[in-house]
N, C-alpha and C positions, 0 to 999 in steps of 0.2 A: 407774712403774718396773717393778713386778712384771708388769704386763700386757705391757709392751714386751719384757721378758726371755722371757716365755712365747711371744710371737710369734716371737722369734729362735730359741728352742728348737724350736718347731714347724717352722720353716723349715729348720733343720739336719736334723731328722728326715726331712723330705721329700727333702732333697738326698742324705742317706746311703742312703736306700732306693732312690732313682733310680740311684745309683752301683751299689748292690748288684744291682739288676735288670739293668743293663748288663753287669756282670761275670759274672753267672750265665748270661746269654745268650751271652757270649763263650766261656765254657767249653763250653757246649752245642755251639756251632758248631765249636769246635776239635776236640772229640771226634768230631763228625759228619764233619768234613773228613778226619780220620784214618781212620775206619771206611769211608768211601766213596771214599777216595783222590781227594779233590776239591781239586785244586791252587788253583783260583780262590777257593773258599770259604776255604781256608787263608790266602790272601793278604788277603782282606777282614778276617779276624780280626786279623791283624797290624796292619792299618791302623787298626782300631778302638781299638787300645791307646793311641794318641795322645789320643783323646777321654777315655779313662779317666784317663790321667795328668793332663790338664787339670782334670778334675772333682775329682780328689784334691787338687790344689793349692788349688782354690777352696774346698773344704770345710775344709781345714786353716786357711786364712786367715780364714774365717768363724768358726771355733771360737776362734781366738786373739783376734779382735775382741770376741767375746762375753765372753771371760774378762777382757779388759782394761777393757771399758766397764761391765760389770755386776757383776763380782766375785761370781759365783754361789756358793752354799754348799749343803751337804747333798746332796740327791738331784739337784738341778740341776747341781752341780759334778761329781758322779759321771757324769751323763749326758754332759756335754761331754768329760770325760776318756776315757770309753769310746768316744765317737764319733771322737775323734782316733786312738785305737788301731785301731778297726775300719776307719776310712778308710785307714790305712796297709796293713792286711792285705788289704783289697779291691784296692788298687793292685797289691800283690805277686801276688795271684791273677790279676789281669789280665795281668801280665808273664809269669807261668808259662803261662797259656793261650795267649798269643802265641808262647811258646817251643814249646809242643805243636804249634801251627799251623805253625810253621817246620819242625819235624820232619815233620809230615804232608805238607807240600809236597815235601820231599826224598824221603820214602818213596814218594810217589805216582809218582815218576819211575823208581823201581827195580822190579825184578821182584817180584811178589807172593810172599810166603813165609808159612808158618804162624806165628802169634804164639806165642812161647815161654811166654806166660802168659795168663791169662784177662782180656784187655783189657776186654771188655764188662762183666764183673763188677766189675772195679776202677773203671772210669770211672763206672759207675752208682752205686756206693757213694759215690764222691767227690761226684758231682753231688747225690745225695740228702742228703749231709751239709751241703753248701752251702745247699741249699734249706731244710733244717730250721733251720740257723743264722740264715738271713735271716727265716724265719717267726718264730723266737724273738725276733728283734729287732723285727719289726713288732708282735707281740702282747705284747712284754715278758714272755715266758714262760720262766722260768728252768728249769722242769722239762724242757721241750723242749731247752733248751740243754745240760742234763746228758746227754740222749740222744746228742747230737752227740759229746760227749767219749767216751762208750762206743764209738761206731762207729769212732773213729779207730784202735782196736786192730786191727780187721779189715783196714783198709787197710794198716797197718804189716805185718801178717802176710803179705799178698799180695805186698807189695814185697820183703820178705825172701826169700820162696820164689822169686821171679822171678830173682834173681841167679844161683842155682845152675842154673836152667833155661837161662838165656842162655849161661852158660859151657859147658854141655853142647852146646847148639846150635852154638856157635862151633867146638867141637872136631869136631863132625860135619860142619859146612858152613862151613869157613873162608872160602870164596869169598863168603859172605853176611855177613861180619863187619860191614861198614858199616851195612847195614840193621838188623842185630841190635843194634848199639850205639845207633842212633837209637831203637829201640824200648825199650831200657834207659833212655835219657834220658826218654822219655815216661812210663815207670813212675815214675821218680824225681820228675818234675814233678808227677804226680798225687799222689804221697805228700806232697810239700811243700804242695800246695794243701790237702790234708786237714789238715796241721799249721796252716796259716793259718786254715782254717775253725774248727779247735779253738780258736784264739786268739779268734776272733770270739765263739764260744759262751761262753768264759770271761769275756769283757768284758760280755756280756749278763747273765751271773750277777752280776758286780760291779755293773752298772748297776741291776739290779732288787733284789738282796738285800744289796748292800754286802759280799759275800763275795769274797775274793781267792782264786781257784783257779788255781794255776800249777804246771805240770810235775809235780814229785814229790808235790804235795798233792792228787792225785786221790782222790776219795772214792766213786767209783762202782764 
């Protein structure tokens, strides 16, 4: 029974890591599509989201089967609960990456304008956060997961400063309002991806240390 449970847990880990790799690549391609104004690449990212959705459903069903058949306890139970939550956050990151890709496809058809915020810096920070969170999951490294929580503050700060800049740009160039609003949405989506990535890091900490770290209970 114990060996069977361990095999199921190993299989779940492989599946959640495969989903994480797909989601990470999706975000990378969405950011690239926006930076390079690549409409075709943006459409491919949107199409990939269906695969992510299907994988998310499969992982959730597998987790529920393990819970029902094996009734795991202690660290095994924590692992499965964490995987259920991480699975959901990865699916949401996939959705948000697809949304960025949709915005990229729209922006690619419009006249190029200067970004009202440091898009490369923000996108790089968010991608680095996701990479660290997935590394912390692979290696069950709660210290690395804590670094992800600290990095979220930097992304929040960029997102807050961006709103003022967009308002200023709209006043200066009202004819560019549509493009600026699209760029505002991209920034908001990146900020939300950072939030979901923070959730993943919190779940890794719970999985490894049994410590519940949520919202106002930040200790970094």
